[in-house]
Every structure is written in C-alpha cells, then in structure tokens.
C-alpha atoms as an extended CHARMM CRD file, in Angstrom:
* protein
*
       262  EXT
         1         1  MET       CA             -8.0150000000        6.2450000000       -2.8500000000  PROA      1               0.0000000000
         2         2  THR       CA            -10.1520000000        8.3340000000       -5.2590000000  PROA      2               0.0000000000
         3         3  SER       CA             -8.2610000000        6.7830000000       -8.1770000000  PROA      3               0.0000000000
         4         4  ASN       CA             -8.9290000000        4.0470000000      -10.7310000000  PROA      4               0.0000000000
         5         5  CYS       CA             -7.0900000000        1.6230000000      -12.9860000000  PROA      5               0.0000000000
         6         6  LEU       CA             -7.0410000000        3.8960000000      -16.0240000000  PROA      6               0.0000000000
         7         7  LYS       CA             -4.0200000000        5.9490000000      -15.0480000000  PROA      7               0.0000000000
         8         8  LYS       CA             -0.7700000000        6.7630000000      -16.8170000000  PROA      8               0.0000000000
         9         9  ARG       CA              1.1140000000        4.8060000000      -14.1570000000  PROA      9               0.0000000000
        10        10  ASP       CA             -0.6470000000        1.5950000000      -15.1790000000  PROA      10              0.0000000000
        11        11  THR       CA              0.0010000000        2.2670000000      -18.8580000000  PROA      11              0.0000000000
        12        12  GLU       CA              3.7160000000        2.7580000000      -18.2670000000  PROA      12              0.0000000000
        13        13  ILE       CA              4.0570000000       -0.3470000000      -16.0860000000  PROA      13              0.0000000000
        14        14  ALA       CA              2.1060000000       -2.3520000000      -18.6700000000  PROA      14              0.0000000000
        15        15  LYS       CA              4.5160000000       -1.3000000000      -21.4400000000  PROA      15              0.0000000000
        16        16  LYS       CA              7.5720000000       -2.3350000000      -19.4260000000  PROA      16              0.0000000000
        17        17  VAL       CA              6.2810000000       -5.7290000000      -18.3430000000  PROA      17              0.0000000000
        18        18  ASN       CA              4.8440000000       -6.4560000000      -21.7990000000  PROA      18              0.0000000000
        19        19  ALA       CA              8.3630000000       -5.9570000000      -23.1430000000  PROA      19              0.0000000000
        20        20  ILE       CA              9.5740000000       -8.9150000000      -21.0420000000  PROA      20              0.0000000000
        21        21  GLY       CA              6.6370000000      -11.1200000000      -22.0370000000  PROA      21              0.0000000000
        22        22  VAL       CA              4.3390000000      -10.4680000000      -19.0920000000  PROA      22              0.0000000000
        23        23  ASP       CA              0.6970000000       -9.4380000000      -19.5150000000  PROA      23              0.0000000000
        24        24  TYR       CA             -0.7510000000       -6.6680000000      -17.3580000000  PROA      24              0.0000000000
        25        25  PHE       CA             -4.3200000000       -6.8570000000      -16.0640000000  PROA      25              0.0000000000
        26        26  CYS       CA             -5.4580000000       -3.7540000000      -14.2140000000  PROA      26              0.0000000000
        27        27  PHE       CA             -8.8750000000       -3.6300000000      -12.5820000000  PROA      27              0.0000000000
        28        28  ASN       CA            -10.9490000000       -1.4520000000      -10.2940000000  PROA      28              0.0000000000
        29        29  ASN       CA            -12.1190000000       -2.5440000000       -6.8800000000  PROA      29              0.0000000000
        30        30  ARG       CA            -15.2740000000       -1.1300000000       -5.3590000000  PROA      30              0.0000000000
        31        31  GLY       CA            -13.2710000000        1.6660000000       -3.7290000000  PROA      31              0.0000000000
        32        32  HSD       CA            -12.3940000000        3.3560000000       -7.0360000000  PROA      32              0.0000000000
        33        33  ASP       CA            -12.8290000000        7.0950000000       -7.5120000000  PROA      33              0.0000000000
        34        34  VAL       CA            -14.4820000000        9.3190000000       -4.8780000000  PROA      34              0.0000000000
        35        35  ILE       CA            -18.0290000000        7.9770000000       -5.2430000000  PROA      35              0.0000000000
        36        36  SER       CA            -18.9810000000        4.9640000000       -7.3390000000  PROA      36              0.0000000000
        37        37  TYR       CA            -21.7820000000        2.4420000000       -7.6030000000  PROA      37              0.0000000000
        38        38  TYR       CA            -21.6360000000       -1.3300000000       -7.7250000000  PROA      38              0.0000000000
        39        39  SER       CA            -24.1420000000       -4.1570000000       -7.5800000000  PROA      39              0.0000000000
        40        40  ILE       CA            -24.4110000000       -7.1390000000       -5.2510000000  PROA      40              0.0000000000
        41        41  GLN       CA            -26.4840000000      -10.2460000000       -5.8030000000  PROA      41              0.0000000000
        42        42  THR       CA            -29.2410000000      -10.8670000000       -3.2440000000  PROA      42              0.0000000000
        43        43  GLY       CA            -32.0450000000      -13.3670000000       -2.9930000000  PROA      43              0.0000000000
        44        44  LYS       CA            -34.2980000000      -10.7830000000       -4.6220000000  PROA      44              0.0000000000
        45        45  GLY       CA            -31.9040000000       -9.9590000000       -7.4460000000  PROA      45              0.0000000000
        46        46  LYS       CA            -29.2270000000       -7.3110000000       -7.7800000000  PROA      46              0.0000000000
        47        47  LYS       CA            -28.9870000000       -4.4800000000       -5.2940000000  PROA      47              0.0000000000
        48        48  LYS       CA            -27.1250000000       -1.2550000000       -6.0330000000  PROA      48              0.0000000000
        49        49  LYS       CA            -24.7140000000        0.0200000000       -3.3900000000  PROA      49              0.0000000000
        50        50  MET       CA            -22.6110000000        3.1520000000       -3.0820000000  PROA      50              0.0000000000
        51        51  GLY       CA            -18.8650000000        2.6950000000       -3.0460000000  PROA      51              0.0000000000
        52        52  GLY       CA            -15.8140000000        4.7210000000       -3.8630000000  PROA      52              0.0000000000
        53        53  THR       CA            -13.3170000000        6.1940000000       -1.4330000000  PROA      53              0.0000000000
        54        54  ALA       CA            -15.9920000000        8.1570000000        0.4240000000  PROA      54              0.0000000000
        55        55  PHE       CA            -18.3080000000        5.2010000000        1.0790000000  PROA      55              0.0000000000
        56        56  GLU       CA            -16.2750000000        2.0030000000        0.8980000000  PROA      56              0.0000000000
        57        57  ASP       CA            -15.5100000000       -0.6560000000        3.4370000000  PROA      57              0.0000000000
        58        58  PRO       CA            -11.8890000000       -1.3730000000        2.4550000000  PROA      58              0.0000000000
        59        59  GLU       CA            -12.0960000000       -4.9420000000        3.7570000000  PROA      59              0.0000000000
        60        60  GLU       CA            -14.5310000000       -5.7290000000        0.9430000000  PROA      60              0.0000000000
        61        61  GLY       CA            -11.7480000000       -5.1460000000       -1.5760000000  PROA      61              0.0000000000
        62        62  TYR       CA            -10.8150000000       -8.7550000000       -0.8070000000  PROA      62              0.0000000000
        63        63  TYR       CA            -13.6970000000       -9.9920000000       -2.9670000000  PROA      63              0.0000000000
        64        64  ASP       CA            -12.6860000000       -7.8110000000       -5.9100000000  PROA      64              0.0000000000
        65        65  ILE       CA             -9.0690000000       -9.0020000000       -5.7870000000  PROA      65              0.0000000000
        66        66  ILE       CA            -10.1590000000      -12.6430000000       -5.5730000000  PROA      66              0.0000000000
        67        67  GLY       CA            -12.4610000000      -12.0590000000       -8.5240000000  PROA      67              0.0000000000
        68        68  ALA       CA             -9.5840000000      -10.6510000000      -10.5860000000  PROA      68              0.0000000000
        69        69  ILE       CA             -7.2670000000      -13.5240000000       -9.6570000000  PROA      69              0.0000000000
        70        70  ASN       CA             -9.9160000000      -16.0940000000      -10.5580000000  PROA      70              0.0000000000
        71        71  LYS       CA            -10.5260000000      -14.3450000000      -13.8880000000  PROA      71              0.0000000000
        72        72  MET       CA             -6.8400000000      -14.6680000000      -14.7380000000  PROA      72              0.0000000000
        73        73  ARG       CA             -6.7490000000      -18.2960000000      -13.6430000000  PROA      73              0.0000000000
        74        74  ASP       CA             -9.8070000000      -19.0360000000      -15.7740000000  PROA      74              0.0000000000
        75        75  MET       CA             -7.9180000000      -17.5530000000      -18.7440000000  PROA      75              0.0000000000
        76        76  GLY       CA             -5.0630000000      -19.9810000000      -18.1460000000  PROA      76              0.0000000000
        77        77  TYR       CA             -2.5060000000      -17.8590000000      -16.3170000000  PROA      77              0.0000000000
        78        78  LYS       CA             -0.3460000000      -19.8840000000      -13.9300000000  PROA      78              0.0000000000
        79        79  HSD       CA              1.8860000000      -17.1500000000      -12.4980000000  PROA      79              0.0000000000
        80        80  ILE       CA              0.2530000000      -14.0150000000      -11.1080000000  PROA      80              0.0000000000
        81        81  TYR       CA              2.1330000000      -11.0340000000       -9.6630000000  PROA      81              0.0000000000
        82        82  LEU       CA             -0.2440000000       -9.1960000000       -7.3520000000  PROA      82              0.0000000000
        83        83  GLN       CA              0.3000000000       -5.4390000000       -7.2450000000  PROA      83              0.0000000000
        84        84  GLY       CA             -1.3280000000       -2.6660000000       -5.2410000000  PROA      84              0.0000000000
        85        85  HSD       CA             -0.7230000000        1.0350000000       -4.6610000000  PROA      85              0.0000000000
        86        86  SER       CA             -1.3600000000        2.9160000000       -1.3890000000  PROA      86              0.0000000000
        87        87  LEU       CA             -4.6660000000        1.6350000000        0.0460000000  PROA      87              0.0000000000
        88        88  GLY       CA             -4.5860000000       -0.9370000000       -2.7610000000  PROA      88              0.0000000000
        89        89  ALA       CA             -1.3610000000       -2.2550000000       -1.2470000000  PROA      89              0.0000000000
        90        90  THR       CA             -3.1020000000       -2.5210000000        2.1190000000  PROA      90              0.0000000000
        91        91  LYS       CA             -5.8460000000       -4.5690000000        0.4380000000  PROA      91              0.0000000000
        92        92  VAL       CA             -3.2680000000       -6.8550000000       -1.1860000000  PROA      92              0.0000000000
        93        93  VAL       CA             -1.6640000000       -7.6490000000        2.1820000000  PROA      93              0.0000000000
        94        94  LEU       CA             -5.0850000000       -8.1610000000        3.7470000000  PROA      94              0.0000000000
        95        95  THR       CA             -6.1060000000      -10.4990000000        0.9090000000  PROA      95              0.0000000000
        96        96  TYR       CA             -2.9310000000      -12.5790000000        1.0160000000  PROA      96              0.0000000000
        97        97  ASN       CA             -3.2340000000      -13.1030000000        4.7620000000  PROA      97              0.0000000000
        98        98  ARG       CA             -6.9200000000      -13.9300000000        4.5610000000  PROA      98              0.0000000000
        99        99  LEU       CA             -6.1720000000      -16.5400000000        1.9090000000  PROA      99              0.0000000000
       100       100  LEU       CA             -3.6360000000      -18.0730000000        4.2800000000  PROA      100             0.0000000000
       101       101  LYS       CA             -6.1720000000      -18.1040000000        7.0930000000  PROA      101             0.0000000000
       102       102  GLU       CA             -8.7640000000      -19.7260000000        4.8250000000  PROA      102             0.0000000000
       103       103  LYS       CA             -6.1450000000      -22.2070000000        3.5640000000  PROA      103             0.0000000000
       104       104  ARG       CA             -6.8500000000      -21.3430000000       -0.0670000000  PROA      104             0.0000000000
       105       105  ARG       CA             -3.7980000000      -23.0670000000       -1.5060000000  PROA      105             0.0000000000
       106       106  ASP       CA             -5.4580000000      -23.1980000000       -4.9200000000  PROA      106             0.0000000000
       107       107  ILE       CA             -5.2710000000      -19.4190000000       -5.1880000000  PROA      107             0.0000000000
       108       108  LEU       CA             -2.0870000000      -18.8880000000       -3.1800000000  PROA      108             0.0000000000
       109       109  ASP       CA             -0.1360000000      -21.2680000000       -5.4100000000  PROA      109             0.0000000000
       110       110  SER       CA             -0.8860000000      -19.0570000000       -8.4190000000  PROA      110             0.0000000000
       111       111  ILE       CA              0.6040000000      -15.9440000000       -6.7710000000  PROA      111             0.0000000000
       112       112  SER       CA              4.2620000000      -15.8200000000       -7.7910000000  PROA      112             0.0000000000
       113       113  GLY       CA              5.1360000000      -12.3980000000       -6.4190000000  PROA      113             0.0000000000
       114       114  VAL       CA              3.7210000000       -9.4170000000       -4.4970000000  PROA      114             0.0000000000
       115       115  ILE       CA              4.3560000000       -5.7660000000       -5.4070000000  PROA      115             0.0000000000
       116       116  LEU       CA              3.4790000000       -3.1000000000       -2.8290000000  PROA      116             0.0000000000
       117       117  LEU       CA              3.7600000000        0.5330000000       -3.8890000000  PROA      117             0.0000000000
       118       118  SER       CA              3.5850000000        3.1480000000       -1.1270000000  PROA      118             0.0000000000
       119       119  LEU       CA              2.1540000000        0.8920000000        1.5630000000  PROA      119             0.0000000000
       120       120  ILE       CA              1.3680000000        3.4370000000        4.2630000000  PROA      120             0.0000000000
       121       121  ASP       CA              0.6300000000        3.4700000000        7.9760000000  PROA      121             0.0000000000
       122       122  ILE       CA             -2.5990000000        5.3800000000        7.4760000000  PROA      122             0.0000000000
       123       123  LEU       CA             -3.4080000000        5.6050000000       11.1840000000  PROA      123             0.0000000000
       124       124  SER       CA             -0.1060000000        7.2750000000       12.0940000000  PROA      124             0.0000000000
       125       125  ALA       CA             -0.2940000000        9.5260000000        9.0400000000  PROA      125             0.0000000000
       126       126  GLN       CA             -3.7960000000       10.6920000000       10.0260000000  PROA      126             0.0000000000
       127       127  LYS       CA             -2.7000000000       11.4350000000       13.5770000000  PROA      127             0.0000000000
       128       128  VAL       CA              0.1440000000       13.5830000000       12.2690000000  PROA      128             0.0000000000
       129       129  PHE       CA             -2.2040000000       15.2530000000        9.7610000000  PROA      129             0.0000000000
       130       130  LEU       CA             -4.7680000000       16.2340000000       12.4380000000  PROA      130             0.0000000000
       131       131  GLY       CA             -2.4720000000       16.6360000000       15.4130000000  PROA      131             0.0000000000
       132       132  ASP       CA             -4.4570000000       17.5880000000       18.5170000000  PROA      132             0.0000000000
       133       133  ARG       CA             -7.7180000000       17.3940000000       16.5390000000  PROA      133             0.0000000000
       134       134  PHE       CA             -7.5670000000       13.6160000000       16.0480000000  PROA      134             0.0000000000
       135       135  ASN       CA             -9.7080000000       12.6420000000       19.0450000000  PROA      135             0.0000000000
       136       136  GLU       CA            -12.0940000000       15.5120000000       18.4020000000  PROA      136             0.0000000000
       137       137  ILE       CA            -12.7220000000       14.3700000000       14.8110000000  PROA      137             0.0000000000
       138       138  LEU       CA            -13.0940000000       10.7490000000       15.9060000000  PROA      138             0.0000000000
       139       139  GLU       CA            -15.7520000000       11.8560000000       18.3920000000  PROA      139             0.0000000000
       140       140  LEU       CA            -17.5230000000       13.7710000000       15.6220000000  PROA      140             0.0000000000
       141       141  ALA       CA            -17.6720000000       10.6410000000       13.4800000000  PROA      141             0.0000000000
       142       142  GLU       CA            -19.0090000000        8.6460000000       16.4310000000  PROA      142             0.0000000000
       143       143  LYS       CA            -21.6520000000       11.3110000000       17.0830000000  PROA      143             0.0000000000
       144       144  MET       CA            -22.7580000000       11.2320000000       13.4410000000  PROA      144             0.0000000000
       145       145  GLU       CA            -23.0100000000        7.4350000000       13.5890000000  PROA      145             0.0000000000
       146       146  ASN       CA            -25.0470000000        7.5300000000       16.8060000000  PROA      146             0.0000000000
       147       147  GLU       CA            -27.4340000000        9.9940000000       15.1720000000  PROA      147             0.0000000000
       148       148  GLY       CA            -27.9490000000        7.7090000000       12.1790000000  PROA      148             0.0000000000
       149       149  ARG       CA            -25.8850000000        9.9720000000        9.9220000000  PROA      149             0.0000000000
       150       150  GLN       CA            -23.0930000000        7.4760000000        9.2700000000  PROA      150             0.0000000000
       151       151  PHE       CA            -23.4500000000        7.7890000000        5.4900000000  PROA      151             0.0000000000
       152       152  GLU       CA            -23.1720000000       11.5790000000        5.5090000000  PROA      152             0.0000000000
       153       153  LEU       CA            -19.9340000000       13.2490000000        4.4630000000  PROA      153             0.0000000000
       154       154  MET       CA            -17.7180000000       14.6480000000        7.1750000000  PROA      154             0.0000000000
       155       155  PRO       CA            -16.2070000000       18.1820000000        6.9660000000  PROA      155             0.0000000000
       156       156  ASN       CA            -13.7970000000       18.6050000000        4.0630000000  PROA      156             0.0000000000
       157       157  ASP       CA            -10.7320000000       19.2800000000        6.2010000000  PROA      157             0.0000000000
       158       158  VAL       CA            -10.7280000000       16.1340000000        8.3480000000  PROA      158             0.0000000000
       159       159  PHE       CA             -9.1720000000       13.7880000000        5.8060000000  PROA      159             0.0000000000
       160       160  ILE       CA             -7.1980000000       13.9730000000        2.5620000000  PROA      160             0.0000000000
       161       161  HSD       CA            -10.3770000000       13.1880000000        0.5900000000  PROA      161             0.0000000000
       162       162  LEU       CA            -14.1410000000       13.3010000000        1.0540000000  PROA      162             0.0000000000
       163       163  ILE       CA            -15.2450000000       10.5960000000        3.4630000000  PROA      163             0.0000000000
       164       164  THR       CA            -18.3730000000        9.4590000000        5.2820000000  PROA      164             0.0000000000
       165       165  ALA       CA            -18.5000000000        9.0110000000        9.0300000000  PROA      165             0.0000000000
       166       166  LYS       CA            -18.8910000000        5.2400000000        8.6160000000  PROA      166             0.0000000000
       167       167  THR       CA            -15.7740000000        4.8840000000        6.4620000000  PROA      167             0.0000000000
       168       168  TYR       CA            -13.8100000000        7.2500000000        8.6990000000  PROA      168             0.0000000000
       169       169  LEU       CA            -14.5940000000        5.0560000000       11.7030000000  PROA      169             0.0000000000
       170       170  LYS       CA            -13.5520000000        1.9950000000        9.7110000000  PROA      170             0.0000000000
       171       171  TYR       CA            -10.1290000000        3.4890000000        9.1360000000  PROA      171             0.0000000000
       172       172  PHE       CA             -9.4850000000        4.9550000000       12.5580000000  PROA      172             0.0000000000
       173       173  LYS       CA            -11.6210000000        3.1100000000       15.1380000000  PROA      173             0.0000000000
       174       174  ASN       CA            -13.0510000000       -0.1570000000       13.8040000000  PROA      174             0.0000000000
       175       175  TYR       CA             -9.9390000000       -1.2210000000       11.8910000000  PROA      175             0.0000000000
       176       176  GLU       CA             -9.3530000000       -4.6340000000       13.5110000000  PROA      176             0.0000000000
       177       177  GLY       CA             -9.9610000000       -6.4560000000       10.2130000000  PROA      177             0.0000000000
       178       178  LEU       CA             -7.6270000000       -4.1770000000        8.2760000000  PROA      178             0.0000000000
       179       179  TYR       CA             -3.8660000000       -4.4070000000        8.1050000000  PROA      179             0.0000000000
       180       180  TYR       CA             -1.7780000000       -1.3870000000        8.9840000000  PROA      180             0.0000000000
       181       181  PRO       CA              2.0050000000       -1.4870000000        9.0900000000  PROA      181             0.0000000000
       182       182  GLN       CA              3.3760000000        0.1070000000       12.2490000000  PROA      182             0.0000000000
       183       183  TYR       CA              6.3210000000        2.0880000000       10.9860000000  PROA      183             0.0000000000
       184       184  SER       CA              6.5070000000        4.1660000000       14.1760000000  PROA      184             0.0000000000
       185       185  ASN       CA              6.5770000000        1.1630000000       16.4910000000  PROA      185             0.0000000000
       186       186  LYS       CA             10.0700000000       -0.1870000000       17.1020000000  PROA      186             0.0000000000
       187       187  MET       CA              8.5460000000       -3.4080000000       18.4710000000  PROA      187             0.0000000000
       188       188  TRP       CA              6.4980000000       -4.0440000000       15.3130000000  PROA      188             0.0000000000
       189       189  LYS       CA              6.9850000000       -7.6310000000       14.1480000000  PROA      189             0.0000000000
       190       190  ALA       CA              5.5990000000       -7.1950000000       10.6260000000  PROA      190             0.0000000000
       191       191  ASP       CA              3.8210000000      -10.5440000000       10.9060000000  PROA      191             0.0000000000
       192       192  GLU       CA              1.4370000000       -9.9380000000        8.0020000000  PROA      192             0.0000000000
       193       193  LEU       CA              4.2740000000       -8.9810000000        5.6830000000  PROA      193             0.0000000000
       194       194  ASN       CA              6.4340000000      -11.8530000000        6.8980000000  PROA      194             0.0000000000
       195       195  ASN       CA              3.5840000000      -14.2080000000        6.0460000000  PROA      195             0.0000000000
       196       196  ILE       CA              4.2330000000      -13.3890000000        2.3950000000  PROA      196             0.0000000000
       197       197  LYS       CA              6.6370000000      -16.1180000000        1.3030000000  PROA      197             0.0000000000
       198       198  VAL       CA              6.7940000000      -15.2840000000       -2.4070000000  PROA      198             0.0000000000
       199       199  PRO       CA              9.2070000000      -12.6270000000       -3.7400000000  PROA      199             0.0000000000
       200       200  LEU       CA              8.2470000000       -9.2210000000       -2.3310000000  PROA      200             0.0000000000
       201       201  PHE       CA              8.8160000000       -5.8130000000       -3.9580000000  PROA      201             0.0000000000
       202       202  MET       CA              8.1870000000       -2.6010000000       -1.9750000000  PROA      202             0.0000000000
       203       203  ARG       CA              8.7200000000        1.0110000000       -2.9920000000  PROA      203             0.0000000000
       204       204  TRP       CA              8.0140000000        4.5080000000       -1.6890000000  PROA      204             0.0000000000
       205       205  GLY       CA              8.7770000000        7.9980000000       -2.8860000000  PROA      205             0.0000000000
       206       206  ASN       CA             10.5840000000       10.6360000000       -0.8570000000  PROA      206             0.0000000000
       207       207  LYS       CA              8.7290000000       13.7310000000       -2.0520000000  PROA      207             0.0000000000
       208       208  ASN       CA              5.1740000000       14.4370000000       -0.8370000000  PROA      208             0.0000000000
       209       209  GLU       CA              4.8840000000       10.8050000000        0.1970000000  PROA      209             0.0000000000
       210       210  LEU       CA              2.3100000000        9.8460000000        2.8630000000  PROA      210             0.0000000000
       211       211  ILE       CA              4.8790000000        8.7010000000        5.4080000000  PROA      211             0.0000000000
       212       212  VAL       CA              6.0510000000       10.3770000000        8.5880000000  PROA      212             0.0000000000
       213       213  GLN       CA              9.6520000000        9.1030000000        8.3650000000  PROA      213             0.0000000000
       214       214  LYS       CA             12.3620000000        9.9250000000        5.8720000000  PROA      214             0.0000000000
       215       215  ALA       CA             12.1690000000        7.4150000000        3.0340000000  PROA      215             0.0000000000
       216       216  ASP       CA             15.7010000000        6.0720000000        3.5080000000  PROA      216             0.0000000000
       217       217  GLU       CA             15.0860000000        5.5420000000        7.2240000000  PROA      217             0.0000000000
       218       218  LEU       CA             11.7830000000        3.8210000000        6.5210000000  PROA      218             0.0000000000
       219       219  VAL       CA             13.3880000000        1.4900000000        3.9730000000  PROA      219             0.0000000000
       220       220  GLU       CA             16.1040000000        0.5280000000        6.4490000000  PROA      220             0.0000000000
       221       221  PHE       CA             13.5210000000       -0.0770000000        9.1910000000  PROA      221             0.0000000000
       222       222  VAL       CA             11.1920000000       -2.1950000000        7.0380000000  PROA      222             0.0000000000
       223       223  SER       CA             14.0600000000       -4.1450000000        5.4640000000  PROA      223             0.0000000000
       224       224  ASP       CA             15.2630000000       -5.0920000000        8.9290000000  PROA      224             0.0000000000
       225       225  LYS       CA             11.7780000000       -6.2650000000        9.9600000000  PROA      225             0.0000000000
       226       226  ILE       CA             11.0000000000       -8.3710000000        6.8940000000  PROA      226             0.0000000000
       227       227  LYS       CA             12.7290000000      -11.7600000000        6.7820000000  PROA      227             0.0000000000
       228       228  ASN       CA             11.7680000000      -12.6910000000        3.2080000000  PROA      228             0.0000000000
       229       229  ASN       CA             15.0280000000      -13.6840000000        1.4840000000  PROA      229             0.0000000000
       230       230  LYS       CA             13.5830000000      -12.6170000000       -1.8770000000  PROA      230             0.0000000000
       231       231  LYS       CA             12.6830000000       -9.0730000000       -0.8750000000  PROA      231             0.0000000000
       232       232  ASP       CA             13.4160000000       -5.9590000000       -2.9190000000  PROA      232             0.0000000000
       233       233  ILE       CA             12.7170000000       -2.9310000000       -0.7290000000  PROA      233             0.0000000000
       234       234  GLY       CA             13.6490000000        0.6290000000       -1.5660000000  PROA      234             0.0000000000
       235       235  TYR       CA             12.5520000000        4.1340000000       -2.4900000000  PROA      235             0.0000000000
       236       236  ILE       CA             12.7200000000        6.2060000000       -5.6480000000  PROA      236             0.0000000000
       237       237  ASP       CA             14.4680000000        9.5180000000       -5.2240000000  PROA      237             0.0000000000
       238       238  GLY       CA             12.2830000000       12.4310000000       -6.2760000000  PROA      238             0.0000000000
       239       239  ALA       CA              9.1100000000       10.3460000000       -6.5500000000  PROA      239             0.0000000000
       240       240  SER       CA              5.8670000000       11.5260000000       -4.9960000000  PROA      240             0.0000000000
       241       241  HSD       CA              3.1190000000        9.3100000000       -3.6330000000  PROA      241             0.0000000000
       242       242  ASN       CA              1.7260000000        8.6990000000       -7.1360000000  PROA      242             0.0000000000
       243       243  TYR       CA              5.1840000000        8.4710000000       -8.8200000000  PROA      243             0.0000000000
       244       244  SER       CA              3.9250000000       10.7940000000      -11.5690000000  PROA      244             0.0000000000
       245       245  HSD       CA              7.3690000000       12.1580000000      -12.4970000000  PROA      245             0.0000000000
       246       246  LYS       CA              9.2360000000        8.8850000000      -11.9640000000  PROA      246             0.0000000000
       247       247  LEU       CA              7.1330000000        6.4120000000      -13.9130000000  PROA      247             0.0000000000
       248       248  GLU       CA             10.0150000000        5.2910000000      -16.1300000000  PROA      248             0.0000000000
       249       249  GLU       CA             12.1430000000        4.4030000000      -13.1320000000  PROA      249             0.0000000000
       250       250  LEU       CA              9.2980000000        2.7300000000      -11.2570000000  PROA      250             0.0000000000
       251       251  SER       CA              8.1180000000        0.6200000000      -14.1940000000  PROA      251             0.0000000000
       252       252  THR       CA             11.6940000000       -0.4060000000      -15.0640000000  PROA      252             0.0000000000
       253       253  GLN       CA             12.3180000000       -1.5820000000      -11.4990000000  PROA      253             0.0000000000
       254       254  ILE       CA              9.0660000000       -3.5550000000      -11.4190000000  PROA      254             0.0000000000
       255       255  ALA       CA              9.8690000000       -5.2650000000      -14.7140000000  PROA      255             0.0000000000
       256       256  SER       CA             13.3770000000       -6.1020000000      -13.4900000000  PROA      256             0.0000000000
       257       257  PHE       CA             11.9670000000       -7.5640000000      -10.2700000000  PROA      257             0.0000000000
       258       258  ILE       CA              9.5740000000       -9.8320000000      -12.1740000000  PROA      258             0.0000000000
       259       259  LYS       CA             12.2120000000      -10.8540000000      -14.7270000000  PROA      259             0.0000000000
       260       260  ASN       CA             14.6130000000      -11.9350000000      -11.9930000000  PROA      260             0.0000000000
       261       261  ILE       CA             12.1170000000      -14.1160000000      -10.1240000000  PROA      261             0.0000000000
       262       262  ASP       CA             13.2620000000      -17.7400000000      -10.3400000000  PROA      262             0.0000000000
C-alpha cells in the first residue's frame, strides 16, 4: 500500500539473492503509490484509469503479477520465486489460487517458491483500528456509493492511508474475491495457504507490525495451520512492518530459503 518497487528493501534483497546466483525482478502493480495512472486496452484504443492505493481494486493485481511472470518466462527463466509484501502478499496468494482454479499448469510449474512478507488479516486489523466506529464508517462508504460519490476520498482518519469509498468497500464489504487470512479464528483452515504446494516462506515483524496478536503467538498459530512440509515461518525480532531496520536479517533469511530449496 502506497509504496512501489524502488525501495531500499528491494535493493537489499536483490544484493543477497544475486550473491547466490539468483536474479531479482521487482515490478509495480497498478496499486503502487497513493494515486497512480495506468492504461487499459479497449476496442477504441487505450483508456487511462486511476489506480494507486486510494483507487485500486486489489483483485486486479492478478493481471500485473501474471504479466511479470510471463515476462520472466519469455526471457527464459524456468524457476520463479514469487514474493509479495503486505497487500502484495495478499495478491500473491490470490494469484496462486486463481491459477489453480483456472488450471494454468504452464504458469504454476514455473513457480518454485512463494515468499510472503507481513501477510496481514486486514479486516481484523481495521476493526481493531476503528473499534466501535467500524460499522459507522462502513455505512458512510455505502452512503457515498449510493450518492454516486464512490470515487471520492473518505475522511483522513478512517484508514491508514487515503482511500476512496469504492476501494474501502472492496476491502471491508465486497471482499469475497480477495483472500484474507483469519488469524483471530481458531477454526480457520488456511485452505488458500495450504493450496500452495511449493516451498513457502513467511515472515512478520514484532514492532509496529499490522497484526493484532503477538508475533511469536501468530507464528505458532499459522505454523500449526499450514501443512506444507517445506514451510519456513517465523518473525524477525525488532522488525517493523516495512523491516526498515532489519533489512540485512530479512534479506539473508530470504536468500538462505531460496538456496536451500531442492
């Protein structure tokens, strides 16, 4: 959210994986930065649309990820490790499961590992963030939509970033097509994560992380739910949601994970 692929985190990870002979291809999806523009092809030519965190439909990130994978395959890469951070991690899980549903073995067979950094339960986190105001703010977004104001920005204090009513409703009302882990639900079966059969790496921080549990408790809970026998699930002590002060440790662990994949 509100970020892009030109961050120090990506540079540091790139250095570490390059050192073990792995190339690093970072790319933006249409949800990059707060407000961005992108073009779509129509029968009448290209049409400009508004994207970015404030305006995006996160489900559409699927097309950007597929485009990046296909670009790598066209360049001859046979083994792709798919990585996402925060909402990007949500989009990775969504994409992998949609590929399974569409039976796209051609693409799935090129994915050799999945790396999820700070995959969050955004619905539970928002409810904690707003407390008793959650239903009130949801009703405000619905009212704006009913008045034809779905592309207007909501008040600044209703979310961690600027957001339109339409996107807010996508996250917290019309989220059926999205994938949210249910860290607060003891009966959660983690089906979408268990559908990932390739080696799986997951990390969180334990300082200013967007989770409602303690990191060690969350790691224990998720590890118990995920049956993948090639999982590497943990947290980095002292890391925040963006890992800014723990980039060396994060990038080293990612490189080690990739190096040890059979």
